[in-house]
Structures are given as structure tokens and as C-alpha cells.
N, C-alpha and C positions, 0 to 999 in steps of 0.2 A: 800285826802291831797291837801293841797292848793298849786296852782301853780301859776307861773308867766310868763308873756311874757318878751323875752329877745332877744338880737340881738349879737351874737358873731361875731366879725370881725377878720378875719384871714389874715396873709400875710405871704405868702409860698415863700421863698427866694431861695429854692433848690428842686429838684425834689426828693431828697434822701428820704423825707418823705411822699411823695404821698400816697403810699400803707397803710402806718400806719394811715396818717391821714384820708383815705376814709374808713378804717376798724373801727375806732372810732365813726366816723360819721354814719356808719350803725348800729354799736352796740347800738347808742342812737336814732336810726331812728324813734321808737314811739312817741318821744317828739319834732322832727322836722316837723317845720310848713313847710318851704321851705329852698331853698339854691340857692345861685347865685354865679357863678365863673367866674372872667374875667382875662383873660391873658393880661398881660401888657408886650408885646413882647419888647418894648423899653427899658424896664429897666430888662427884663429877669425875673420878678417875677409874682406870681398869688394872686389876690385879690379876697377873699372869704367872702360871708355874709351867716350865718346860723340863720334863725328865729326859735326859740323854744317856746312851751309853757310847761313848766315842774317845779317840785318842785325845790326851790332855791338849794337844795342839788346837784341835778343832773346837772343843768346848772353850777355849781361851779366845779363840777367833771370834767365834759367834757372840759371847758374852760382850767381847770389845766392841763389835761392829753395833750391836744393839744399843749399848751404852753411850755411843756416840751420836744416836739419833735424838732430835730436838724432843724434849718432853719425855724421855725415857730414862729411868734408873734401872740398875740392874745389880745383882748381887748373885755370885755362884758359890754354891757348898759342893763338897766332894765327898763321897763314902770314904771310908778310912782304909779298908782293905779289899775293895772290890774293885 
């Protein structure tokens, strides 16, 4: 199956969803290239980026599930021809 390179940007506004967010990232871990999390203490949020190499439906599924969590916003960008 053809895969794509994508980056999921995540803003976590509350700690309420941390456990479920980590569970989802672990569930899709076979497709994750890397992950970086930055706490922004002054604003009380966390900014997370997740780089993936996966089929389009897998990337969309993870992004959608993450975006449904309370206090979580996501945006996904894809590489052009990768």
C-alpha cells in the first residue's frame, strides 16, 4: 500500500486528554517517524508535532480521533509527492 509523509500538529489545552492522546499515539506507533512535545507554560498548553509515514486512511483516522478528544485541536499537512 502506498504511504505518505505527513505532520500532525496538536495543541493540547487541558491535561484531561493526555492519557488517551498517548494511547492513540502508541496504537499508531508503527507509522510514527518521530514526535516532539513542547510545554508552553506561560499559556498552560502543550504543542506536539507527530511526523508519520503511513497510508492516507491511517493518517486521517489518527488525526480525526485526536481531534475528537476534549481540549485537543489538530491540523494535518502532507508532503507533496512523497
